[in-house]
Each structure stands twice: as structure tokens, then as C-alpha cells.
C-alpha positions in Angstrom: -10.5 -3.2 -30.5 -10.6 -0.5 -27.9 -12.9 -0.8 -24.9 -14.0 -3.4 -22.3 -16.9 -5.7 -21.5 -19.7 -4.9 -19.0 -22.4 -6.9 -17.4 -25.2 -6.5 -14.9 -28.0 -8.5 -13.4 -30.1 -5.3 -12.9 -30.9 -2.5 -15.3 -28.6 0.5 -14.9 -29.5 3.8 -16.6 -26.3 5.3 -18.1 -25.2 7.6 -20.8 -23.2 6.8 -24.0 -22.2 9.6 -26.3 -24.7 12.0 -24.6 -27.6 9.7 -25.1 -29.6 7.7 -22.5 -28.3 4.1 -22.5 -29.7 1.3 -20.3 -27.3 -1.5 -19.4 -29.5 -4.6 -19.1 -27.8 -7.6 -20.8 -30.0 -10.6 -21.2 -29.0 -13.8 -19.5 -26.3 -15.3 -21.6 -25.1 -12.0 -23.0 -22.8 -9.1 -22.1 -22.1 -5.7 -23.6 -18.9 -4.4 -25.1 -18.2 -0.6 -24.6 -15.9 0.5 -27.3 -16.4 4.3 -26.9 -15.5 4.1 -23.2 -14.5 7.8 -23.2 -18.1 8.8 -23.6 -19.6 6.1 -21.3 -21.0 7.7 -18.1 -22.6 5.8 -15.2 -24.4 7.1 -12.1 -22.2 8.0 -9.2 -23.9 5.5 -6.8 -23.0 2.5 -9.0 -20.2 0.3 -7.6 -17.9 -1.0 -10.4 -16.9 -4.6 -9.8 -13.9 -5.8 -11.8 -13.9 -9.6 -12.3 -10.7 -11.4 -13.3 -12.1 -14.7 -14.5 -14.4 -14.9 -17.6 -16.4 -17.8 -16.1 -17.3 -15.6 -13.1 -18.0 -12.7 -15.4 -20.4 -14.7 -17.6 -22.2 -16.2 -14.6 -22.8 -13.2 -12.4 -26.4 -14.1 -11.9 -25.3 -17.3 -10.1 -23.3 -15.2 -7.7 -25.9 -12.5 -7.0 -26.4 -13.5 -3.4 -22.7 -13.6 -2.9 -22.2 -10.1 -4.3 -25.2 -8.7 -2.4 -23.8 -10.1 0.9 -20.2 -9.2 0.4 -20.4 -5.8 -1.5 -23.9 -4.3 -1.4 -27.5 -5.1 -1.6 -28.7 -1.5 -2.0 -26.2 -0.1 -4.5 -26.3 -1.1 -8.2 -23.3 -3.1 -9.3 -21.8 -2.8 -12.8 -19.4 -5.7 -13.6 -16.4 -5.1 -15.8 -13.8 -7.4 -17.3 -10.2 -6.5 -17.8 -10.2 -8.7 -20.9 -9.2 -7.9 -23.6 -6.2 -6.6 -21.7 -5.5 -3.0 -22.4 -5.3 0.2 -20.4 -8.8 1.2 -21.5 -10.7 -0.1 -18.4 -8.2 1.5 -16.0 -8.2 4.8 -17.9 -12.0 4.8 -17.7 -12.0 4.0 -14.0 -9.5 6.9 -13.5 -11.9 9.3 -15.3 -15.0 8.5 -13.0 -15.5 8.9 -9.3 -17.2 5.6 -8.6 -16.0 3.0 -6.1 -14.1 0.1 -7.6 -14.1 -3.4 -6.1 -11.7 -6.0 -7.5 -12.8 -9.6 -7.5 -9.9 -11.8 -8.5 -8.4 -15.1 -7.6 -7.2 -15.4 -4.0 -3.6 -15.8 -4.7 -0.5 -13.7 -4.7 -0.6 -13.1 -8.5 -4.2 -11.9 -8.3 -3.4 -9.5 -5.4 -0.4 -8.3 -7.5 -2.7 -7.6 -10.4 -5.0 -5.5 -8.2 -2.1 -3.6 -6.6 -0.2 -2.8 -9.9 -3.0 -2.4 -12.3 -5.8 -0.8 -10.2 -4.9 0.3 -6.7 -1.8 2.2 -7.9 -4.0 4.4 -9.9 -7.3 4.5 -8.0 -6.0 4.4 -4.4 -8.7 4.8 -1.8 -11.5 4.4 -4.4 -10.5 0.8 -4.9 -10.6 -2.3 -2.8 -10.0 -6.0 -3.1 -13.0 -8.2 -2.4 -12.1 -10.4 0.6 -15.1 -12.7 1.3 -16.1 -13.3 4.9 -15.4 -17.1 4.4 -12.1 -16.9 2.6 -10.1 -18.5 5.4 -12.2 -21.6 5.2 -11.7 -21.7 1.5 -8.0 -21.1 1.6 -7.6 -24.2 3.9 -8.8 -26.4 1.0 -7.2 -24.3 -1.8 -4.5 -25.2 -4.2 -1.0 -25.8 -2.8 0.4 -26.3 -6.3 -0.5 -22.8 -7.4 0.9 -21.3 -4.2 4.2 -23.1 -4.8 4.3 -22.0 -8.4 3.8 -18.3 -7.5 5.8 -18.3 -4.3 9.2 -17.5 -5.7 8.0 -14.6 -7.8 5.6 -13.0 -5.3 6.9 -14.1 -1.9 7.8 -10.5 -0.9 4.4 -9.1 -1.9 3.1 -6.7 0.8 0.3 -4.1 1.1 -0.1 -1.1 3.4 -3.8 -2.0 3.4 -4.4 -3.9 6.6 -7.1 -6.1 5.2 -5.2 -7.0 2.1 -2.1 -7.7 4.1 -4.1 -10.0 6.3 -5.2 -11.9 3.2 -1.6 -12.1 2.0 -0.6 -13.5 5.4 -3.4 -16.0 5.3 -2.3 -17.3 1.9 1.2 -17.7 3.3 -0.1 -19.3 6.5 -2.0 -22.0 4.6 0.4 -22.1 1.7 -2.6 -22.3 -0.6 -4.6 -20.3 -3.1 -8.3 -20.3 -4.0 -9.9 -19.7 -7.4 -12.7 -17.2 -7.6 -14.7 -19.8 -9.6 -15.5 -21.5 -6.3 -18.0 -18.6 -5.6 -20.1 -19.2 -8.7 -22.4 -21.5 -6.8 -21.2 -20.2 -3.5 -20.3 -23.7 -2.2 -17.1 -25.0 -0.6 
């Protein structure tokens, strides 16, 4: 099944196969773009990749968070990398839009961003690092950190902000799930 899922809490006028196509999923639904090679979005739309399906399904519960941390004046199109294939990445490489990756705040999540997205999109991509992440890492999961440490202990990034997040994860020896942002409460 080629393609990827999209979601949005605001209507976005796009094009699909040369025809006008409005992305406006109703609460409780999302869209699947199978003919992604002919899916065109406006250049001012920020594409937000969401790792976790629960966060992807519940974007409306995180609207204030996304508006505070990414943008309140640019439309946001949410995409999911599931089902896992290269279709989403290939589509992102074919457009000029900015891509923001919202994943778990752990070494594995950062590795996914670096290897599956940043490597191909470079400066058009960034990892969403919320302003309160240090407070959340303090209460995060030490078990997951310990489980990932051996495999990803040497993970680094040339991006100063991302390296700062990696350093924070090592400092607190904890990870934090992105699901904690669904209701934006610690």
C-alpha cells in the first residue's frame, strides 16, 4: 500500500492529480495519500512528522502546543511515517517545504530523525525540541534510557540544539515519550 497518512486541524488547500483538494479531516479521522507523487501542498505549509500514532490521532488536543512551539501563523500538515516505507521521505525530498520532526525524546527517536530525515532533507528539517523538555526529562523513563544506551551511546549531531538535547538525555539518564504532550501536562 504505497503512501502515507496526513492530518490537520485546519483546512489546507492542496492539489492531487492536478485537481484542487482540500485537506480537512473531521475529528476522529485522517487521510491516506496513496498517489503521493501527485500530491502538492502550498509552500508556506510546515510539514510536521509525528512518530507516535496516538499523538497523530490526537493533534487537536495538542494544537496549543504546536502553535507555541512551531508556528501560530503558518498552516501545519501532520504526516505519519507509518506504514514504514520510503514514500514519505521521497515525497518530502520532492517538495521545498520545511519539515519538523516530532518524535520521542530519546536516543532512538533522535537516531530515526538523523538517519531517515535529516540525512536527506538537511537544513529543511529540524527536530522539535519543546521549551520545557528539560523539566520533562527529569521525570522521564530511566528504563528506556538504559535499554537504548548501549546501542546509541555514541550518537552525536552537528546541530547544536539537537546535540544539547542528546547531552540532556545523557545528563538525566532518562527519556520522555511524546505522548506526554497530548494534554500538555507534566
